[in-house]
C-alpha positions in Angstrom: 237.4 7.9 59.6 234.8 10.5 60.3 235.8 14.1 59.5 234.4 16.8 61.9 235.3 19.6 59.5 233.0 20.3 56.5 233.8 18.4 53.3 234.3 21.6 51.4 236.3 24.3 53.1 234.5 27.6 53.4 235.6 30.5 51.3 235.0 33.2 53.9 234.9 33.0 57.7 231.3 32.9 59.1 230.4 34.7 62.3 232.6 33.0 64.9 229.7 32.7 67.4 227.6 30.6 64.9 230.3 27.9 64.1 229.3 24.3 65.0 231.1 22.9 68.0 232.0 19.3 68.6 234.2 17.2 70.8 236.2 14.0 70.0 238.9 11.8 71.3 242.0 11.9 69.0 245.4 10.2 68.7 248.5 12.1 67.5 251.7 10.3 66.5 255.3 11.4 66.6 256.6 9.4 63.6 260.5 9.6 63.8 262.7 7.9 61.3 266.1 6.2 62.0 267.8 9.5 60.9 266.0 11.3 63.8 263.7 13.2 61.6 260.1 13.9 62.6 257.2 13.9 60.1 254.9 16.8 60.2 252.1 18.0 57.8 251.4 21.6 57.0 247.7 22.2 57.6 245.8 25.3 56.8 242.5 27.1 57.4 241.3 28.2 53.9 238.3 30.1 55.3 240.6 33.0 56.3 242.5 35.4 54.1 245.4 35.4 54.2 245.3 31.6 54.8 247.1 30.7 58.0 249.2 27.6 58.1 250.6 25.4 60.9 252.5 22.2 61.1 251.0 19.1 62.9 251.8 15.5 63.7 249.9 12.7 61.9 246.8 11.6 63.7 243.1 12.1 64.1 239.9 11.1 65.7 239.0 7.7 67.2 236.1 6.1 65.2 233.2 4.4 67.1 234.2 0.9 68.3 238.0 1.6 67.9 240.6 1.4 70.6 243.1 4.2 70.9 245.8 2.0 69.5 243.6 0.9 66.5 242.9 4.6 65.8 246.6 5.5 65.9 247.6 2.7 63.6 244.8 3.5 61.2 245.6 7.2 61.1 249.3 6.5 60.4 248.3 4.4 57.4 245.7 6.8 56.1 247.8 9.9 56.4 251.3 8.6 55.5 250.8 5.2 53.8 253.0 3.5 56.5 251.6 0.2 57.8 252.7 -0.6 61.4 251.7 -3.0 64.1 250.1 -1.6 67.3 253.1 -3.1 69.2 255.4 -0.5 67.4 253.6 2.3 69.2 255.3 3.7 72.4 253.1 5.6 74.8 250.9 7.3 75.4 253.7 9.9 75.9 251.5 12.9 76.6 247.9 13.9 77.0 246.0 17.2 76.6 242.7 18.8 75.9 243.0 21.2 73.0 240.5 23.6 71.4 240.9 24.2 67.7 238.9 27.2 66.6 238.9 27.2 62.9 236.9 29.5 60.5 234.2 26.9 60.1 234.1 24.9 63.3 235.3 24.7 66.9 236.6 21.3 67.9 237.7 20.2 71.3 239.9 17.2 71.3 241.0 14.9 74.1 244.4 13.9 72.7 247.0 11.3 73.4 250.4 11.4 71.8 252.3 8.2 70.7 255.7 7.6 69.3 256.8 5.3 66.4 260.4 4.7 65.1 260.5 3.8 61.5 262.9 3.5 58.5 262.9 6.4 56.1 260.0 6.0 53.6 258.2 7.9 50.9 255.0 9.4 52.4 251.8 8.6 50.5 248.8 11.0 50.9 246.5 8.7 48.9 244.5 7.9 52.1 243.8 11.6 52.9 240.2 12.6 53.3 238.7 15.3 51.1 239.2 17.8 53.9 242.8 16.8 54.4 243.4 17.0 50.6 242.0 20.6 50.7 243.7 21.8 53.8 247.0 19.9 54.1 249.4 21.6 51.7 252.7 19.8 52.4 254.6 17.3 54.5 258.2 17.5 55.7 260.7 15.5 57.7 262.1 17.8 60.4 265.3 17.5 62.5 265.3 18.7 66.0 267.5 21.7 64.9 264.8 22.5 62.2 262.1 22.6 64.9 264.2 24.7 67.3 265.0 27.3 64.7 261.6 27.4 62.9 259.5 30.6 63.1 256.5 28.7 61.8 253.5 27.6 63.9 254.0 24.0 65.1 251.3 22.3 67.0 251.5 21.1 69.6 253.6 23.9 71.0 255.0 21.4 73.5 256.2 19.0 70.7 259.9 19.2 71.7 259.0 18.3 75.3 257.2 15.2 74.1 260.2 14.3 71.9 262.6 14.9 74.8 260.6 12.4 76.9 261.3 9.7 74.2 265.0 10.6 73.8 265.5 10.4 77.6 263.9 7.0 77.7 261.2 8.2 80.1 258.3 7.0 78.0 258.1 3.3 78.6 255.7 2.5 81.3 255.5 6.1 82.5 252.3 8.1 83.0 251.6 10.4 80.1 253.1 13.9 80.3 250.2 16.2 81.2 250.1 19.1 78.8 246.9 20.6 80.3 244.2 22.6 78.5 245.5 24.3 75.3 244.0 26.7 72.7 245.5 26.3 69.2 243.1 28.3 67.0 243.1 30.3 63.8 239.9 32.0 64.9 239.3 32.4 68.6 236.7 30.0 69.9 234.9 32.8 71.8 
């Protein structure tokens, strides 16, 4: 997997206008266990004080030569330790273009969201990249009630709408839910 953020997080935010910019295709996965709990990772931007945190689904960029499904399967294994077959993925459920302005980079991602049902398991972060090890500070299984009552930043902001599509059975064979163009930044992209 190719990281688009620097290997070492910056200690102070550079001038927002001088940050590198890149674009990539990315797969995000709603990993829901048989107890109806969704796995999220708490990510952070250590280049800002106080350090902002936000919860995200497992996932990441599509490597050269990979299909979307191959990337989603690989990302699940790297970020959680769970090995699945591509046939276990349902979707894509939703699509969007998101801009992530961080202290050190501005990344535009063309994202697809997938769904996987799994048995409860112990998450392994052994496959995390150096950047993920530096910025991802926790993981947690969330119930729907947890998500609805949380005051924390959870990305994507439309996460419950995507989960509802699965719960309603509207995801198989349907066109992805269009989530549009979204800005989820810790530092405005300018």
